[in-house]
PyMOL Python script that loads the backbone (N, CA, C, O; Angstrom):
from pymol import cmd

cmd.read_pdbstr("""\
ATOM      1  N   UNK A   1      -1.083   7.856   0.239  1.00  0.00           N
ATOM      2  CA  UNK A   1      -2.281   7.438  -0.395  1.00  0.00           C
ATOM      3  C   UNK A   1      -3.181   6.705   0.584  1.00  0.00           C
ATOM      4  O   UNK A   1      -2.750   5.828   1.333  1.00  0.00           O
ATOM      5  N   UNK A   2      -4.429   7.092   0.548  1.00  0.00           N
ATOM      6  CA  UNK A   2      -5.513   6.572   1.361  1.00  0.00           C
ATOM      7  C   UNK A   2      -6.465   5.893   0.442  1.00  0.00           C
ATOM      8  O   UNK A   2      -6.516   6.239  -0.738  1.00  0.00           O
ATOM      9  N   UNK A   3      -7.247   4.916   0.928  1.00  0.00           N
ATOM     10  CA  UNK A   3      -8.294   4.239   0.046  1.00  0.00           C
ATOM     11  C   UNK A   3      -9.457   3.708   0.917  1.00  0.00           C
ATOM     12  O   UNK A   3      -9.320   3.447   2.112  1.00  0.00           O
ATOM     13  N   UNK A   4     -10.477   3.584   0.310  1.00  0.00           N
ATOM     14  CA  UNK A   4     -11.741   2.998   0.949  1.00  0.00           C
ATOM     15  C   UNK A   4     -12.444   2.169  -0.113  1.00  0.00           C
ATOM     16  O   UNK A   4     -12.590   2.581  -1.264  1.00  0.00           O
ATOM     17  N   UNK A   5     -12.882   0.963   0.320  1.00  0.00           N
ATOM     18  CA  UNK A   5     -13.423   0.018  -0.775  1.00  0.00           C
ATOM     19  C   UNK A   5     -14.843  -0.426  -0.411  1.00  0.00           C
ATOM     20  O   UNK A   5     -15.212  -0.523   0.760  1.00  0.00           O
ATOM     21  N   UNK A   6     -15.655  -0.701  -1.510  1.00  0.00           N
ATOM     22  CA  UNK A   6     -16.981  -1.229  -1.336  1.00  0.00           C
ATOM     23  C   UNK A   6     -17.109  -2.307  -2.410  1.00  0.00           C
ATOM     24  O   UNK A   6     -17.019  -2.078  -3.616  1.00  0.00           O
ATOM     25  N   UNK A   7     -17.333  -3.534  -1.846  1.00  0.00           N
ATOM     26  CA  UNK A   7     -17.574  -4.659  -2.874  1.00  0.00           C
ATOM     27  C   UNK A   7     -19.077  -4.841  -3.106  1.00  0.00           C
ATOM     28  O   UNK A   7     -19.898  -4.739  -2.195  1.00  0.00           O
ATOM     29  N   UNK A   8     -19.397  -5.121  -4.408  1.00  0.00           N
ATOM     30  CA  UNK A   8     -20.774  -5.291  -4.791  1.00  0.00           C
ATOM     31  C   UNK A   8     -20.858  -6.651  -5.283  1.00  0.00           C
ATOM     32  O   UNK A   8     -20.478  -6.940  -6.418  1.00  0.00           O
ATOM     33  N   UNK A   9     -21.387  -7.577  -4.399  1.00  0.00           N
ATOM     34  CA  UNK A   9     -21.417  -9.025  -4.693  1.00  0.00           C
ATOM     35  C   UNK A   9     -22.346  -9.254  -5.976  1.00  0.00           C
ATOM     36  O   UNK A   9     -21.976 -10.023  -6.863  1.00  0.00           O
ATOM     37  N   UNK A  10     -23.486  -8.611  -6.047  1.00  0.00           N
ATOM     38  CA  UNK A  10     -24.472  -8.815  -7.047  1.00  0.00           C
ATOM     39  C   UNK A  10     -23.853  -8.722  -8.473  1.00  0.00           C
ATOM     40  O   UNK A  10     -24.240  -9.517  -9.329  1.00  0.00           O
ATOM     41  N   UNK A  11     -22.935  -7.812  -8.758  1.00  0.00           N
ATOM     42  CA  UNK A  11     -22.386  -7.596 -10.050  1.00  0.00           C
ATOM     43  C   UNK A  11     -20.831  -7.803 -10.040  1.00  0.00           C
ATOM     44  O   UNK A  11     -20.139  -7.335 -10.944  1.00  0.00           O
ATOM     45  N   UNK A  12     -20.316  -8.492  -9.031  1.00  0.00           N
ATOM     46  CA  UNK A  12     -18.909  -8.834  -8.857  1.00  0.00           C
ATOM     47  C   UNK A  12     -17.888  -7.553  -9.232  1.00  0.00           C
ATOM     48  O   UNK A  12     -16.943  -7.675 -10.012  1.00  0.00           O
ATOM     49  N   UNK A  13     -18.193  -6.468  -8.633  1.00  0.00           N
ATOM     50  CA  UNK A  13     -17.392  -5.287  -8.857  1.00  0.00           C
ATOM     51  C   UNK A  13     -16.988  -4.666  -7.509  1.00  0.00           C
ATOM     52  O   UNK A  13     -17.535  -4.978  -6.451  1.00  0.00           O
ATOM     53  N   UNK A  14     -16.059  -3.826  -7.610  1.00  0.00           N
ATOM     54  CA  UNK A  14     -15.389  -3.226  -6.436  1.00  0.00           C
ATOM     55  C   UNK A  14     -15.237  -1.755  -6.732  1.00  0.00           C
ATOM     56  O   UNK A  14     -14.627  -1.384  -7.734  1.00  0.00           O
ATOM     57  N   UNK A  15     -15.787  -0.904  -5.870  1.00  0.00           N
ATOM     58  CA  UNK A  15     -15.556   0.495  -5.934  1.00  0.00           C
ATOM     59  C   UNK A  15     -14.446   0.945  -4.952  1.00  0.00           C
ATOM     60  O   UNK A  15     -14.411   0.522  -3.797  1.00  0.00           O
ATOM     61  N   UNK A  16     -13.608   1.752  -5.414  1.00  0.00           N
ATOM     62  CA  UNK A  16     -12.511   2.214  -4.517  1.00  0.00           C
ATOM     63  C   UNK A  16     -12.486   3.718  -4.561  1.00  0.00           C
ATOM     64  O   UNK A  16     -12.523   4.320  -5.634  1.00  0.00           O
ATOM     65  N   UNK A  17     -12.424   4.307  -3.430  1.00  0.00           N
ATOM     66  CA  UNK A  17     -12.118   5.819  -3.301  1.00  0.00           C
ATOM     67  C   UNK A  17     -10.660   5.894  -2.887  1.00  0.00           C
ATOM     68  O   UNK A  17     -10.233   5.332  -1.878  1.00  0.00           O
ATOM     69  N   UNK A  18      -9.910   6.622  -3.723  1.00  0.00           N
ATOM     70  CA  UNK A  18      -8.436   6.647  -3.462  1.00  0.00           C
ATOM     71  C   UNK A  18      -8.130   8.178  -3.382  1.00  0.00           C
ATOM     72  O   UNK A  18      -8.559   8.965  -4.225  1.00  0.00           O
ATOM     73  N   UNK A  19      -7.365   8.550  -2.318  1.00  0.00           N
ATOM     74  CA  UNK A  19      -6.873   9.917  -2.175  1.00  0.00           C
ATOM     75  C   UNK A  19      -5.390   9.855  -2.438  1.00  0.00           C
ATOM     76  O   UNK A  19      -4.659   9.094  -1.803  1.00  0.00           O
ATOM     77  N   UNK A  20      -4.927  10.717  -3.443  1.00  0.00           N
ATOM     78  CA  UNK A  20      -3.480  10.763  -3.741  1.00  0.00           C
ATOM     79  C   UNK A  20      -3.042  12.166  -3.710  1.00  0.00           C
ATOM     80  O   UNK A  20      -3.738  13.076  -4.161  1.00  0.00           O
ATOM     81  N   UNK A  21      -1.890  12.338  -3.180  1.00  0.00           N
ATOM     82  CA  UNK A  21      -1.174  13.635  -3.192  1.00  0.00           C
ATOM     83  C   UNK A  21      -0.359  13.765  -4.464  1.00  0.00           C
ATOM     84  O   UNK A  21       0.554  12.968  -4.678  1.00  0.00           O
ATOM     85  N   UNK A  22      -0.644  14.716  -5.298  1.00  0.00           N
ATOM     86  CA  UNK A  22       0.054  14.856  -6.571  1.00  0.00           C
ATOM     87  C   UNK A  22      -0.156  16.269  -7.068  1.00  0.00           C
ATOM     88  O   UNK A  22      -0.968  17.026  -6.536  1.00  0.00           O
ATOM     89  N   UNK A  23       0.594  16.604  -8.099  1.00  0.00           N
ATOM     90  CA  UNK A  23       0.530  17.874  -8.698  1.00  0.00           C
ATOM     91  C   UNK A  23      -0.464  17.858  -9.835  1.00  0.00           C
ATOM     92  O   UNK A  23      -0.788  16.763 -10.294  1.00  0.00           O
ATOM     93  N   UNK A  24      -0.974  18.952 -10.329  1.00  0.00           N
ATOM     94  CA  UNK A  24      -1.907  18.990 -11.432  1.00  0.00           C
ATOM     95  C   UNK A  24      -1.331  18.483 -12.762  1.00  0.00           C
ATOM     96  O   UNK A  24      -2.042  18.016 -13.651  1.00  0.00           O
ATOM     97  N   UNK A  25       0.018  18.604 -12.841  1.00  0.00           N
ATOM     98  CA  UNK A  25       0.659  18.182 -14.042  1.00  0.00           C
ATOM     99  C   UNK A  25       0.838  16.641 -14.218  1.00  0.00           C
ATOM    100  O   UNK A  25       1.123  16.153 -15.312  1.00  0.00           O
ATOM    101  N   UNK A  26       0.667  15.938 -13.146  1.00  0.00           N
ATOM    102  CA  UNK A  26       0.867  14.491 -13.183  1.00  0.00           C
ATOM    103  C   UNK A  26      -0.429  13.811 -13.696  1.00  0.00           C
ATOM    104  O   UNK A  26      -1.539  14.138 -13.276  1.00  0.00           O
ATOM    105  N   UNK A  27      -0.228  12.858 -14.617  1.00  0.00           N
ATOM    106  CA  UNK A  27      -1.307  12.131 -15.158  1.00  0.00           C
ATOM    107  C   UNK A  27      -1.482  10.793 -14.321  1.00  0.00           C
ATOM    108  O   UNK A  27      -0.469  10.199 -13.954  1.00  0.00           O
ATOM    109  N   UNK A  28      -2.668  10.335 -14.029  1.00  0.00           N
ATOM    110  CA  UNK A  28      -2.962   9.167 -13.291  1.00  0.00           C
ATOM    111  C   UNK A  28      -3.654   8.110 -14.078  1.00  0.00           C
ATOM    112  O   UNK A  28      -4.573   8.393 -14.847  1.00  0.00           O
ATOM    113  N   UNK A  29      -3.240   6.941 -13.901  1.00  0.00           N
ATOM    114  CA  UNK A  29      -3.958   5.771 -14.602  1.00  0.00           C
ATOM    115  C   UNK A  29      -4.047   4.667 -13.558  1.00  0.00           C
ATOM    116  O   UNK A  29      -3.251   4.621 -12.621  1.00  0.00           O
ATOM    117  N   UNK A  30      -5.062   3.742 -13.734  1.00  0.00           N
ATOM    118  CA  UNK A  30      -5.244   2.733 -12.717  1.00  0.00           C
ATOM    119  C   UNK A  30      -5.269   1.353 -13.503  1.00  0.00           C
ATOM    120  O   UNK A  30      -5.816   1.277 -14.603  1.00  0.00           O
ATOM    121  N   UNK A  31      -4.703   0.350 -12.943  1.00  0.00           N
ATOM    122  CA  UNK A  31      -4.662  -0.983 -13.437  1.00  0.00           C
ATOM    123  C   UNK A  31      -5.040  -1.974 -12.413  1.00  0.00           C
ATOM    124  O   UNK A  31      -4.594  -1.803 -11.278  1.00  0.00           O
ATOM    125  N   UNK A  32      -5.778  -2.958 -12.648  1.00  0.00           N
ATOM    126  CA  UNK A  32      -6.170  -3.931 -11.648  1.00  0.00           C
ATOM    127  C   UNK A  32      -5.900  -5.250 -12.289  1.00  0.00           C
ATOM    128  O   UNK A  32      -6.074  -5.451 -13.490  1.00  0.00           O
ATOM    129  N   UNK A  33      -5.438  -6.200 -11.383  1.00  0.00           N
ATOM    130  CA  UNK A  33      -5.118  -7.571 -11.903  1.00  0.00           C
ATOM    131  C   UNK A  33      -5.660  -8.533 -10.785  1.00  0.00           C
ATOM    132  O   UNK A  33      -5.827  -8.150  -9.627  1.00  0.00           O
ATOM    133  N   UNK A  34      -5.916  -9.788 -11.209  1.00  0.00           N
ATOM    134  CA  UNK A  34      -6.332 -10.799 -10.271  1.00  0.00           C
ATOM    135  C   UNK A  34      -5.191 -11.178  -9.335  1.00  0.00           C
ATOM    136  O   UNK A  34      -4.050 -11.284  -9.785  1.00  0.00           O
ATOM    137  N   UNK A  35      -5.457 -11.383  -8.069  1.00  0.00           N
ATOM    138  CA  UNK A  35      -4.442 -11.795  -7.134  1.00  0.00           C
ATOM    139  C   UNK A  35      -3.879 -13.167  -7.489  1.00  0.00           C
ATOM    140  O   UNK A  35      -2.662 -13.350  -7.464  1.00  0.00           O
ATOM    141  N   UNK A  36      -4.742 -14.147  -7.822  1.00  0.00           N
ATOM    142  CA  UNK A  36      -4.351 -15.525  -8.028  1.00  0.00           C
ATOM    143  C   UNK A  36      -3.660 -15.660  -9.387  1.00  0.00           C
ATOM    144  O   UNK A  36      -2.819 -16.546  -9.543  1.00  0.00           O
ATOM    145  N   UNK A  37      -3.977 -14.817 -10.376  1.00  0.00           N
ATOM    146  CA  UNK A  37      -3.410 -14.875 -11.706  1.00  0.00           C
ATOM    147  C   UNK A  37      -3.113 -13.501 -12.131  1.00  0.00           C
ATOM    148  O   UNK A  37      -3.948 -12.818 -12.724  1.00  0.00           O
ATOM    149  N   UNK A  38      -1.827 -13.049 -11.811  1.00  0.00           N
ATOM    150  CA  UNK A  38      -1.485 -11.641 -12.021  1.00  0.00           C
ATOM    151  C   UNK A  38      -1.410 -11.192 -13.560  1.00  0.00           C
ATOM    152  O   UNK A  38      -1.328 -10.012 -13.902  1.00  0.00           O
ATOM    153  N   UNK A  39      -1.448 -12.250 -14.424  1.00  0.00           N
ATOM    154  CA  UNK A  39      -1.440 -11.908 -15.825  1.00  0.00           C
ATOM    155  C   UNK A  39      -2.910 -11.542 -16.341  1.00  0.00           C
ATOM    156  O   UNK A  39      -3.064 -11.052 -17.460  1.00  0.00           O
ATOM    157  N   UNK A  40      -3.860 -11.768 -15.581  1.00  0.00           N
ATOM    158  CA  UNK A  40      -5.259 -11.415 -15.944  1.00  0.00           C
ATOM    159  C   UNK A  40      -5.537  -9.990 -15.562  1.00  0.00           C
ATOM    160  O   UNK A  40      -5.507  -9.667 -14.375  1.00  0.00           O
ATOM    161  N   UNK A  41      -5.808  -9.118 -16.512  1.00  0.00           N
ATOM    162  CA  UNK A  41      -6.050  -7.614 -16.205  1.00  0.00           C
ATOM    163  C   UNK A  41      -7.561  -7.540 -16.105  1.00  0.00           C
ATOM    164  O   UNK A  41      -8.266  -8.162 -16.901  1.00  0.00           O
ATOM    165  N   UNK A  42      -8.077  -6.778 -15.126  1.00  0.00           N
ATOM    166  CA  UNK A  42      -9.430  -6.560 -14.906  1.00  0.00           C
ATOM    167  C   UNK A  42      -9.854  -5.117 -15.417  1.00  0.00           C
ATOM    168  O   UNK A  42      -9.105  -4.147 -15.301  1.00  0.00           O
ATOM    169  N   UNK A  43     -11.106  -5.053 -15.986  1.00  0.00           N
ATOM    170  CA  UNK A  43     -11.541  -3.722 -16.431  1.00  0.00           C
ATOM    171  C   UNK A  43     -11.682  -2.728 -15.338  1.00  0.00           C
ATOM    172  O   UNK A  43     -12.246  -3.039 -14.289  1.00  0.00           O
ATOM    173  N   UNK A  44     -11.171  -1.498 -15.551  1.00  0.00           N
ATOM    174  CA  UNK A  44     -11.202  -0.432 -14.513  1.00  0.00           C
ATOM    175  C   UNK A  44     -11.825   0.821 -15.210  1.00  0.00           C
ATOM    176  O   UNK A  44     -11.492   1.189 -16.336  1.00  0.00           O
ATOM    177  N   UNK A  45     -12.717   1.410 -14.467  1.00  0.00           N
ATOM    178  CA  UNK A  45     -13.384   2.572 -15.021  1.00  0.00           C
ATOM    179  C   UNK A  45     -13.316   3.717 -13.978  1.00  0.00           C
ATOM    180  O   UNK A  45     -13.684   3.537 -12.818  1.00  0.00           O
ATOM    181  N   UNK A  46     -12.837   4.890 -14.423  1.00  0.00           N
ATOM    182  CA  UNK A  46     -12.850   6.076 -13.486  1.00  0.00           C
ATOM    183  C   UNK A  46     -14.197   6.611 -13.385  1.00  0.00           C
ATOM    184  O   UNK A  46     -14.740   7.052 -14.398  1.00  0.00           O
ATOM    185  N   UNK A  47     -14.818   6.615 -12.206  1.00  0.00           N
ATOM    186  CA  UNK A  47     -16.188   7.142 -12.008  1.00  0.00           C
ATOM    187  C   UNK A  47     -16.157   8.658 -11.744  1.00  0.00           C
ATOM    188  O   UNK A  47     -16.966   9.426 -12.263  1.00  0.00           O
ATOM    189  N   UNK A  48     -15.204   9.033 -10.932  1.00  0.00           N
ATOM    190  CA  UNK A  48     -15.226  10.417 -10.398  1.00  0.00           C
ATOM    191  C   UNK A  48     -13.812  10.904 -10.033  1.00  0.00           C
ATOM    192  O   UNK A  48     -13.009  10.098  -9.562  1.00  0.00           O
ATOM    193  N   UNK A  49     -13.495  12.119 -10.222  1.00  0.00           N
ATOM    194  CA  UNK A  49     -12.176  12.674  -9.894  1.00  0.00           C
ATOM    195  C   UNK A  49     -12.412  14.146  -9.457  1.00  0.00           C
ATOM    196  O   UNK A  49     -13.099  14.914 -10.131  1.00  0.00           O
ATOM    197  N   UNK A  50     -11.800  14.501  -8.279  1.00  0.00           N
ATOM    198  CA  UNK A  50     -11.850  15.853  -7.891  1.00  0.00           C
ATOM    199  C   UNK A  50     -10.781  16.055  -6.708  1.00  0.00           C
ATOM    200  O   UNK A  50     -10.779  15.341  -5.705  1.00  0.00           O
ATOM    201  N   UNK A  51      -9.929  17.039  -6.917  1.00  0.00           N
ATOM    202  CA  UNK A  51      -9.015  17.535  -5.924  1.00  0.00           C
ATOM    203  C   UNK A  51      -8.260  16.359  -5.280  1.00  0.00           C
ATOM    204  O   UNK A  51      -8.177  16.268  -4.055  1.00  0.00           O
ATOM    205  N   UNK A  52      -7.697  15.438  -6.135  1.00  0.00           N
ATOM    206  CA  UNK A  52      -6.853  14.340  -5.662  1.00  0.00           C
ATOM    207  C   UNK A  52      -7.646  13.123  -5.178  1.00  0.00           C
ATOM    208  O   UNK A  52      -7.047  12.127  -4.773  1.00  0.00           O
ATOM    209  N   UNK A  53      -8.955  13.183  -5.213  1.00  0.00           N
ATOM    210  CA  UNK A  53      -9.783  12.069  -4.946  1.00  0.00           C
ATOM    211  C   UNK A  53     -10.240  11.352  -6.233  1.00  0.00           C
ATOM    212  O   UNK A  53     -10.665  11.999  -7.189  1.00  0.00           O
ATOM    213  N   UNK A  54     -10.146   9.986  -6.245  1.00  0.00           N
ATOM    214  CA  UNK A  54     -10.541   9.310  -7.367  1.00  0.00           C
ATOM    215  C   UNK A  54     -11.509   8.156  -6.984  1.00  0.00           C
ATOM    216  O   UNK A  54     -11.253   7.423  -6.029  1.00  0.00           O
ATOM    217  N   UNK A  55     -12.513   8.021  -7.665  1.00  0.00           N
ATOM    218  CA  UNK A  55     -13.401   6.803  -7.460  1.00  0.00           C
ATOM    219  C   UNK A  55     -13.351   5.952  -8.714  1.00  0.00           C
ATOM    220  O   UNK A  55     -13.768   6.393  -9.784  1.00  0.00           O
ATOM    221  N   UNK A  56     -12.831   4.701  -8.585  1.00  0.00           N
ATOM    222  CA  UNK A  56     -12.717   3.737  -9.655  1.00  0.00           C
ATOM    223  C   UNK A  56     -13.531   2.521  -9.399  1.00  0.00           C
ATOM    224  O   UNK A  56     -13.703   2.116  -8.249  1.00  0.00           O
ATOM    225  N   UNK A  57     -14.045   1.915 -10.457  1.00  0.00           N
ATOM    226  CA  UNK A  57     -14.816   0.660 -10.347  1.00  0.00           C
ATOM    227  C   UNK A  57     -14.022  -0.322 -11.071  1.00  0.00           C
ATOM    228  O   UNK A  57     -13.586  -0.067 -12.193  1.00  0.00           O
ATOM    229  N   UNK A  58     -13.794  -1.522 -10.439  1.00  0.00           N
ATOM    230  CA  UNK A  58     -13.147  -2.650 -10.956  1.00  0.00           C
ATOM    231  C   UNK A  58     -14.228  -3.730 -11.208  1.00  0.00           C
ATOM    232  O   UNK A  58     -14.934  -4.124 -10.280  1.00  0.00           O
ATOM    233  N   UNK A  59     -14.350  -4.198 -12.442  1.00  0.00           N
ATOM    234  CA  UNK A  59     -15.354  -5.241 -12.841  1.00  0.00           C
ATOM    235  C   UNK A  59     -14.795  -6.519 -12.969  1.00  0.00           C
ATOM    236  O   UNK A  59     -13.575  -6.683 -12.959  1.00  0.00           O
ATOM    237  N   UNK A  60     -15.680  -7.533 -13.100  1.00  0.00           N
ATOM    238  CA  UNK A  60     -15.295  -8.948 -13.418  1.00  0.00           C
ATOM    239  C   UNK A  60     -14.452  -9.580 -12.344  1.00  0.00           C
ATOM    240  O   UNK A  60     -13.580 -10.390 -12.658  1.00  0.00           O
ATOM    241  N   UNK A  61     -14.662  -9.261 -11.142  1.00  0.00           N
ATOM    242  CA  UNK A  61     -13.875  -9.932 -10.005  1.00  0.00           C
ATOM    243  C   UNK A  61     -14.292 -11.346  -9.863  1.00  0.00           C
ATOM    244  O   UNK A  61     -15.464 -11.682 -10.034  1.00  0.00           O
ATOM    245  N   UNK A  62     -13.320 -12.207  -9.541  1.00  0.00           N
ATOM    246  CA  UNK A  62     -13.547 -13.539  -9.291  1.00  0.00           C
ATOM    247  C   UNK A  62     -14.161 -13.658  -7.909  1.00  0.00           C
ATOM    248  O   UNK A  62     -13.787 -12.879  -7.032  1.00  0.00           O
ATOM    249  N   UNK A  63     -15.105 -14.608  -7.648  1.00  0.00           N
ATOM    250  CA  UNK A  63     -15.720 -14.736  -6.367  1.00  0.00           C
ATOM    251  C   UNK A  63     -14.719 -15.176  -5.292  1.00  0.00           C
ATOM    252  O   UNK A  63     -14.978 -15.028  -4.098  1.00  0.00           O
ATOM    253  N   UNK A  64     -13.588 -15.712  -5.721  1.00  0.00           N
ATOM    254  CA  UNK A  64     -12.545 -16.166  -4.814  1.00  0.00           C
ATOM    255  C   UNK A  64     -11.607 -14.940  -4.389  1.00  0.00           C
ATOM    256  O   UNK A  64     -10.662 -15.124  -3.622  1.00  0.00           O
TER     257      UNK A  64
END
""", "prot")
cmd.dss("prot")
cmd.show_as("cartoon", "prot")
cmd.util.cbc("prot")
cmd.orient("prot")
């Protein structure tokens, strides 16, 4: 798995481009949690998907 990240300070979000090797039959889901408080789940939205590449946006990141 490879990834690339872009942090958007203005709206406290993070975009990630993730490349995964998988078969077409496998379903993929994404989950994000705060590093300091792993019980806090963050909203994740799939923005784009094509040929094993996924672009996801994680919102409501803590400034820390």
